[in-house]
Each structure stands twice: as structure tokens, then as C-alpha cells.
C-alpha positions, -999 to +999 in steps of 0.1 A: -848-266+313-849-228+314-851-205+283-816-191+289-793-187+259-758-199+268-725-188+253-693-208+258-659-190+255-632-216+255-645-249+241-618-272+255-620-300+281-641-278+305-662-257+282-667-286+257-680-309+284-702-285+303-715-268+272-720-302+255-740-315+284-763-284+284-768-287+246-775-325+248-802-317+273-819-293+249-806-260+261-797-232+237-759-231+235-735-212+213-699-223+212-668-202+204-641-222+186-606-213+173-585-239+154-613-265+152-641-242+142-644-255+106-641-291+118-668-288+143-690-269+119-687-299+095-686-328+119-701-317+152-688-322+188-679-356+202-678-362+239-666-394+255-678-394+291-681-416+322-717-404+321-722-419+286-706-411+253-724-388+228-721-368+197-737-334+190-739-336+152-750-300+148-738-273+172-740-235+170-703-230+163-687-196+159-651-183+155-660-147+163-681-134+192-693-105+170-713-132+151-726-150+182-749-122+194-760-116+230-764-144+255-781-146+289-752-166+304-716-167+293-694-195+306-658-184+304-637-216+303-605-201+289-572-207+305-566-177+328-535-169+307-559-158+280-581-136+301-566-105+285-588-115+255-620-109+274-618-072+268-626-079+231-645-112+234-671-103+260-687-070+248-706-085+218-722-111+240-735-088+267-769-074+273-776-054+306-785-086+325-760-111+311-744-133+337-707-141+332-695-172+350-657-177+352-652-215+353-615-211+359-589-219+386-573-195+410-579-165+432-587-129+423-602-136+388-634-118+392-618-087+407-596-083+376-624-089+351-647-064+370-619-038+368-625-039+330-663-043+332-675-024+364-712-031+358-708-068+349-731-094+365-705-120+374-700-153+393-673-179+398-674-216+389-653-243+405-651-275+385-639-306+402-635-327+371-610-347+350-617-337+314-595-328+285-596-320+248-580-349+227-584-335+192-606-314+169-641-314+183-632-343+207-635-341+245-627-368+269-644-367+304-625-392+326-639-387+361-659-366+385-676-334+371-693-316+399-697-279+393-701-254+422-711-218+416-709-187+437-720-151+431-694-123+431-722-097+434-757-100+446-774-094+413-760-127+400-780-148+424-813-150+406-799-162+373-774-184+390-802-205+405-816-211+370-782-221+357-777-246+386-811-261+378-802-264+341-769-282+349-786-306+373-813-314+348-786-320+322-769-346+344-742-324+359-742-322+397-743-285+405-749-263+436-746-227+447-722-220+474-727-190+498-693-173+495-671-171+464-637-164+481-642-194+505-651-216+475-620-205+455-596-211+484-612-245+489-606-254+453-570-243+456-565-269+483-563-294+454-551-272+426-520-259+443-504-292+452-512-313+422-510-289+392-476-276+401-461-309+415-470-329+384-451-303+363-420-300+386-417-337+392-428-347+357-454-372+370-491-379+374-516-376+403-516-414+406-478-416+410-478-388+436-503-407+457-485-441+453-453-428+468-453-421+506-428-392+503-448-373+476-481-381+493-467-365+524-456-335+504-492-332+490-505-331+525-480-305+536-489-282+507-527-287+514-521-278+551-504-247+540-532-236+517-558-243+544-538-223+569-534-194+544-571-194+536-582-193+572-555-166+580-572-145+553-604-147+573-626-164+547-662-165+557-664-203+559-631-216+573-617-248+558-616-277+583-586-300+584-608-330+575-611-315+540-575-324+534-581-361+541-612-359+518-591-344+489-563-369+494-588-398+493-606-384+462-572-381+444-562-416+455-593-430+439-592-408+408-588-422+373-550-418+364-549-382+351-526-354+342-539-320+355-544-291+332-511-275+341-491-306+333-509-309+299-501-272+292-464-277+301-461-309+280-476-291+250-455-259+254-483-237+265-481-209+291-487-220+327-515-206+348-491-194+376-506-160+383-540-169+397-532-204+411-500-194+429-489-158+428-523-143+438-529-166+468-493-161+480-498-123+478-531-125+495-518-146+524-487-123+527-509-093+530-523-107+563-489-118+576-490-155+565-460-169+546-469-198+523-433-211+524-437-244+505-461-230+480-437-201+474-410-226+465-433-244+441-442-211+425-406-203+419-399-237+404-428-232+380-416-197+371-382-213+363-398-240+341-424-219+324-423-218+286 
């Protein structure tokens, strides 16, 4: 365990689980809450997990980053639709060496944040996890949980190694990947097919994998994402065998509704920009047309709340 002071922005299924695991292991963690701030302050944070259920009876809970104070590492676990809030949320948490890690889905996230914070020490986090918030101060971790991290700029690397060690010691499998753009495209191989398809078809990952027609569609979409990533010249090309790996992982996954399906069902804004629009634009800029993904994006734009 390091001496790093962590801050969690977005204490939902992702931030609540990863921050909770760090706090359970004895790390210093400050959590930002919104609607459930008072509840957590009074009752603590409950996490049901495949790694073992636990309750943190006392957590450092805040409803304003002005009161949190500076942190060494800030884990941004907001939905990307709320990233506009970072302009006001981040500054009170930053000292000159603070590392901000965007544990979010999609492509082009770091570039947009750095546009507002040019000197920011920043990295990306890719969470392969089934986890969701069930109620006030109540997180349910259903399956998987590996967290891969990659630096956006070189100055992030030294702190990133300490963060990875803290996660591993806390029971969360974590590793540093050598190239962020490659890692983000690799994550999209799963996110693009399943997030959008569960919304458009009003279904679950389990149902998609149990029907040969929809399973074939998932493969088609994955093949298109892999082709787009490689056409963009990512440093570490994605091999076709990765598609079979993702399909098999999903086939064995605990029945689960991805985050976009939960957002749609609860009337929340959909994370279309970074998961669909940005990759489509990036691929088009090098002459590759993501035809099937483009159709899925348009269907989601039609359905969005």
C-alpha cells in the first residue's frame, strides 16, 4: 500500500467498487457523492462482490470537491455525458503532480480533457467489469473486474505504477499497458457491439449470445471495430483471435445489462459521443467506413432520451 491520497469522482458502479476496494485495503480514499451523500455519511458504503461482500461503515464522503482538498490520484468514473462538469470539479483536487485517471469508455476522452487542462498529468483506465449501483450507498459487483491503465503523457508513468500496485494489493487485478490508444480501441471491441445492441434490441448480453443471428451480428460488429482500429494505425494491432476471446468471455458472463442499457432504461443520456461518434470519425479520417457501427450509432441517436 502506497501513501497516495485518492479521490473518486463518480461513486457509482465503477467508482464505488474500485474506490471501495482501495479503501477496504487501507488506502486513503475520498469519495464524491451527489444524491446519496447524506445516506452514505450516515450509513457507510455497502458493496456486494464476487470477491466477497463488505461494508465500509465510515467513508470520507463529500458532496463538493471544494471541501475534499487536493489528492495525489483522482479516479474519474463519471459517465462521459457529464465530463463537462470536470471544468469545475477538478481544480480543487489538483496539485502540480496530481494524476487524473479517466476510468471511462470510449475514444478521445483524454484529448478533450487536456484541452481544458493543458498541464494535466493524465492517464486512461479500461475496466472490464460487470458492476452497478443498486441504491443509495449500495454497489453490486457481478463479474470480472480487471483494470488496465495506460499513460496519456510520459509524466504519468511513475505514479501509475504505484496505483497499479495499490490495486493489485487491494485484490483488483491491474496492469499498465504500453499504449493508450491501442487499449481504448481494444476495449471498444466489446463496448460497441454490446452497449448499443442491448439498447436497440431491448435485450441482455446473455440473450444476444444465445441467439445465433444476434451472436453473428456481434461478431460482425467486432470485426468492423478491429478493422477500424488497425486502419487507424494503432501501435499494437488487434489480432482476430481477440474477437473469439471477447465472444467467449461474454458467453460465460453472469447475465448482465451493460451501462448503456441501464442508462436507457432509467431515462438517462446515452454515452454515444465517445463510444460511437468519435471512433467512427477517427476511422473515417483514414478512409475506413464503419458501416454497421454507423447504423447502430444512428439507431441510438434516434432512441436517445
